[in-house]
C-alpha positions in Angstrom: 120.6 70.0 112.9 120.6 68.9 116.5 118.9 71.5 118.8 121.0 73.1 121.5 120.5 72.3 125.1 119.0 75.8 125.5 116.5 75.2 122.7 115.6 71.8 124.2 115.0 73.3 127.6 112.9 76.1 126.1 110.9 73.5 124.2 110.1 71.6 127.3 109.1 74.8 129.2 106.8 75.7 126.3 105.2 72.3 126.2 104.5 72.4 129.9 103.3 76.0 129.8 101.3 75.9 126.6 100.0 72.3 126.5 100.2 70.6 129.9 99.2 73.3 132.3 96.2 74.5 130.3 95.0 70.9 130.1 95.0 70.3 133.8 91.6 70.8 135.6 91.5 73.5 138.2 91.0 70.9 140.9 94.4 69.3 140.1 96.1 71.8 142.3 99.1 69.6 143.2 99.7 68.7 139.5 99.5 72.4 138.6 101.9 73.3 141.4 104.4 70.6 140.5 104.3 71.6 136.8 105.0 75.2 137.7 107.8 74.1 140.0 109.3 72.0 137.1 109.0 74.9 134.7 110.8 77.1 137.2 113.6 74.6 137.7 114.0 74.2 133.9 114.3 78.0 133.5 116.9 78.2 136.3 118.9 75.3 134.8 118.9 77.1 131.5 120.1 80.3 133.1 122.9 78.5 135.0 123.9 76.1 132.3 126.9 78.1 131.0 128.3 78.7 134.5 127.7 75.1 135.7 131.1 73.6 134.7 133.0 76.4 136.6 130.7 76.0 139.6 131.2 72.2 139.7 135.0 72.7 139.3 134.9 75.1 142.3 133.0 72.6 144.3 135.6 69.9 143.5 138.5 72.3 144.3 136.9 73.2 147.7 136.4 69.5 148.5 140.1 68.8 147.6 141.2 71.8 149.7 139.3 70.4 152.7 140.7 66.9 152.0 144.3 68.3 152.0 143.8 70.0 155.4 142.4 66.7 156.8 145.3 64.7 155.3 147.8 67.1 156.9 146.2 66.8 160.3 144.9 63.2 160.2 146.4 60.7 162.6 145.1 57.5 164.3 145.0 53.8 164.3 144.6 51.3 161.5 141.0 52.2 160.6 141.8 55.9 160.4 145.0 55.3 158.5 143.1 53.2 156.0 140.5 56.0 155.6 143.3 58.5 155.1 144.7 56.4 152.4 141.3 56.2 150.7 141.1 60.0 151.0 144.6 60.4 149.4 143.5 58.1 146.5 140.3 60.2 146.1 142.2 63.4 145.9 144.6 61.9 143.3 141.7 60.7 141.0 141.8 62.2 137.5 138.1 62.5 136.8 135.6 65.2 136.0 134.8 67.8 138.6 131.5 66.2 139.6 133.0 62.7 140.0 136.0 64.2 141.9 133.8 66.0 144.4 131.7 63.0 145.1 134.7 60.7 145.5 136.4 63.2 147.9 133.3 63.8 149.9 132.7 60.0 150.3 136.2 59.6 151.4 135.9 62.4 153.9 132.7 60.8 155.2 134.6 57.5 155.6 137.5 59.3 157.4 135.1 61.0 159.9 133.4 57.6 160.6 136.7 55.8 161.1 138.4 58.5 163.1 135.5 58.3 165.6 136.6 54.7 166.4 140.4 54.9 166.5 141.5 58.4 165.5 144.0 60.3 167.5 142.3 62.3 170.2 143.7 65.6 168.9 142.6 64.8 165.4 139.1 63.8 166.6 138.9 67.1 168.5 140.0 69.1 165.5 137.9 67.3 162.9 134.6 69.0 163.5 135.9 72.6 163.7 138.0 72.0 160.5 135.0 70.8 158.5 132.6 73.4 159.9 135.0 76.3 159.2 135.8 75.1 155.7 132.2 74.4 154.8 130.9 77.8 156.0 132.6 79.4 152.9 131.2 76.6 150.7 127.8 77.1 152.1 127.8 80.8 151.1 128.9 79.9 147.6 126.0 77.4 147.3 123.5 79.9 148.7 124.6 82.4 146.1 124.3 79.8 143.3 120.7 79.0 144.4 119.7 82.7 144.8 117.6 82.6 141.5 115.3 80.0 143.1 114.3 82.4 145.8 114.7 79.8 148.6 117.1 81.9 150.7 115.8 85.3 151.8 119.1 86.1 153.6 121.1 86.6 150.4 
């Protein structure tokens, strides 16, 4: 029998908690702290594991939505047109959610860079507000996803 991912994560947590941490001398404060941090991350990964595919799909969908807005508004010279073509290609990719998100974000980054050199003035002016407005909603989703880590007191 092959152990499940949940069982494997729990096994690593037990090994760190029951074997590694007790073996560390008290003066190894940084090693103790980092081990505890690793344990916490493993526990959160285990708790989020079932929801991760949906979260990653939502990230990819949000990236594509932003890309479609930029494609509809995009205009400019040859460098901007080439970056728009790369963005269209990235949106059309048939890959997994994680790969799709990365490809679309890389293409958006390329578009922003190229538009700064020869993008239409109206497009350049709209680019920042479009991205910031769209990413505000994505940021709230990401903050909620990372709530179990306790990094964000505002949620």
